[in-house]
N, C-alpha and C positions, 0 to 999 in steps of 0.2 A: 512413585517417586518422591522422595521426602526433601525438606527445605535443607539446603546445606548449612544452616544455623542451627537445626535441631541438634541438642545435645542430651547426653543421658548421664545420671548421676546415681549412685548409690547412696542413700541417706539413712540417717539413725534418727529416733525420736525417742521420748520418755512416754510410754504408755499411761504413767501414773501422774503426769503433770497436767495441771489445770490449762496450761497453754501449750499447744504442741507445736515446738520449734524443730524444724528440719536441718539437721547438719550433715553437709556431705562428708562422707567416710574418706578420709586420706588413704593413698594406697599404703599399705603396711604400717598403718599408724592405729590399728584397732587394740592393740594390746598395751598401748602407752597411757591409754585414758580410763578414768574411774569405772565407767559404766561397764568396760569389757573386762574387767578383772575383780578378784576378790574385794578390792577396796570401794566395790558399790555399798558395802554395808554401812560405810560411814555416811552414805547420802542422806540428809534430812528428809527428802520425798521417800526413799525406799523405805526409811525406818517408820514411816507413818502407814505403811500397809501392812493390814493385819494379816497374819499367818504366812508371811514371806520369812523365810529363814537363810541366813547368809550362807552363802556356798564359796567353792573356790573358782567358779567360772564368772560369765558374764551375769550381769543384773537381770533377773526374770522380767524386769519391766522395760527392758531395752527393745525397742522394735526397729525393724530395718524395712526399707521399700526401695523399690526402684523407681526413679522418677525422669521425666523429661522437662526440658526448659529451652528458652529461647537464647541463643548465644549472641544475638544482636540487641537484646532488650537491656537497657540501663540496669535495671533490677531484675535479677532471675525470679520468676514465678515458677514453682515446682509444681507440675502435673503430674498425677499418678499414671504410671504406663497403661494401667487398664482403661484409663480414659482418653488415651491419645487418639483414639478413632474419631472423638468430638471435636478434635482440632484441626485447623487447615494446615498445621506445619507437616502433617504424616500424608499429604497427598498434593495434587497438583495446584490446589487452591493456594498454596503458599505463594505463587508466582503474583498474585495481586494483593499480597500484604503489604502494608505500608513501610514496615521495618525492613522487609526483605527488599523493597525497591530502593529504600533510602541507603542501606548498607551494601549491598551487592553492586548498585549502580550498574544494572544490566544494560543500561542504554536504550535506544530505540529498538521497538520490537522489529524483528527482520521484516522488511516490507518490500512490496513493489509500489511504484507510485504511478499515478496517473495525472499528468499535468500538474505536478507538484502536490498532489493529494495522496498520502500514505494510504495504502490499502493492504494490510497484510495478508498472506496467502492462506493462513491457517484459521481467518474468520469466516463466518458465513455473514450475509448481509441482506437485509429486508429493504423493500422499496422504499421505505421511509427513512432510510440511512441510519438503521440500528445494526450493530454488530452482534454476534453471538458466538461464543467459544464453547465447545462441549467437549469434556474429557470422556475418556474410555468408559468410566463407571457412571456417566450420566449427570454429572455435576457440571453446571454451566454458569457462565457470567455473560452479562450484556451490557451494552452501553451505546453512547453515539458514535458513530464514525466521523472521520476527520473532516468530511465534507460539510456536515452538520455543524460540526464544533467550530469551523472556520466561517460559516454563516452567521452563528449566533455571536461569536467573540465572547470576552469574558462576562461570566455570571453574577450577579450580585446576590442571589439566593438560590438555594436547592431545597426543595421538600418533596417527600414520598407520600404518594396517596395510600399505599400498602406496604407494610414491611414483611408481612408473611401471608402464606396462602396461596390458592390456585387463581391466579389472575393474569390478565395482561398487563403486565409490570408497568407502572407510570409514575414519571418524575415530573414536577412542576418546575421549570427553570425559568428564572426571572432575569431578564436583559433589558436594559434600558427602561425599567418600569414597567415592562409589558411580560405578563406569565405565559409561557408557552408549555402546553402539555407534551412531554416526550414519551412515547408509548412504544413497547416492544409489541409488534402486532399479533403474535401468536402466544397462547397461554402456557405457563409453566408454573411449577410449584416453587413460589417464591419463598426462600428460607433467610436472606438477609439483604440488606441495603448498604451502599457505602455512605454511611452516617457520617463520616469524616468531611464529605463534601458540604455539609451543613454549616460546618465551621469554616472550610477553606475550599471554595469551589472551583479554585484555579487549575487543579489538574484535568477539568473538563476540556480546556482549550490546550494546556502545555502536554498533556499525556493522556489522550481519550482512550487509548487501546489497553492501558494498564492501570495506572493510579486513577484515571478517570473513570473506571468501571462504575455502573450504576446499581445492577441487580446481581444477585446470586441464587442460584436455585438448582431444582432437578428437573431436567428436560424429560419430555414425552416425545413419543414419535409426531405428534401434532406440532411440537414446538419447531422443528426445522421445515415445515411445510412452506414451499414457494420462496426459500431463502436460496442465495446465489452464492456461489465460491468460485474460486480458481479463475479460468480464462472468462467464464460468464462473467464474473464479477467486475473483472477488468473493463469488458466490453460495455457493461452497464455503466460503469462509471465515466468512461469516455462520453458515452451517450448523455449523461447527466450533466457534464460539463458543457456540452453544446446547449443543452436545453436551457440550463441555467443563464449562460451568456445571452442566448435569443431573447429570454425573459427579460433580463435587465436592459437590453437594447430597446425594448419596447416601452421601458420607462423613460420619463422626461430626465436625461443627464447630459446637460450640455457640456459639463467640463470633464466628462468619461472618468468619473472618480470610480466606478465599479468594476472597471477591469483591470487587471495588474498582472505583472509577471508572464508576459507574453500570452494573455489569454485567460490565466486563472483569475476568478474574481478576488476581488480586494479582501485581505482578512477582516474580519469582524464588520461583515458587511452590513449588518443591521444597524450599526452606528450612522449610516448614510441614508438609511431608508425612513420614510415617516411611517406612523403606526398602520395607516391603511395599507401602505406598499408592504411592510413586513409581515402583516398578517396574510396578505395575499401570496406572497412567496413561501411562508409556512405552510399554507394550505396546499399549494401546488406541489411541494417537493416533501413536505415532513408530516404530513396528515397520516394517522394511523391507518386510514382509509385508501390511502395512496394504491396498496398492492390491489385491492378489490377494483378500484377505477381502473387500473391498467389492463386487468384481466377482462373487463366488460367491454 
């Protein structure tokens, strides 16, 4: 599936020019311009080419090529059609493109909710509240689920431990001056990270399942081990809601600040916890060792 903003254009350019300027060919307009007729003999660039003789047809220095470009970008950047496989525009990766999300305005990912926490049915979830989206061709994206995003609240900084390679992908999210390691628990071939978040971390909380993605890569069979989806993921999320409410009730909270919306914990929970309380919460619910602890 390709991006709806992906466009194609036949372009012309001068093979003899020191600077290759790509000019889209207007439909039916090939004969009216100098390069496509005998008038090319008057071109100063053509006349500097040794051994070239004027003819009655198009200039021998005229090249043509099929290009692709993004119709949503403010400035069209032409990409050779032969290199389109390298672009996210020609496959499902376009769904995580910042331009696509801004222009198409696809809205919220179709989701189920558990006590107000979105949990998209097309994702897989790890025990430490990371999500994974795997395409048919094995390309994958991963990020924080809405439960973890709600608990952390707005981030101050985002940095990535690795940007490529075979790893358990890790980002360091700084919230309220505390660094938290957010780790996808299973390894995959990491090919890219959402570096836009280093400039603007807000999508981590406003749009955790699309614009707030963290990692991009290629999945292996090991990547999806012990992940939950469908009804199992919903049951797990309900259980997590009960667990975190019990955890918070054990903290000293005389003003009942931590519970809201009929039992769903308050948004930006980390703002209401001191350092030790937040570290304890993160270790209990969001540690990359969480899955192994639950299995033991």
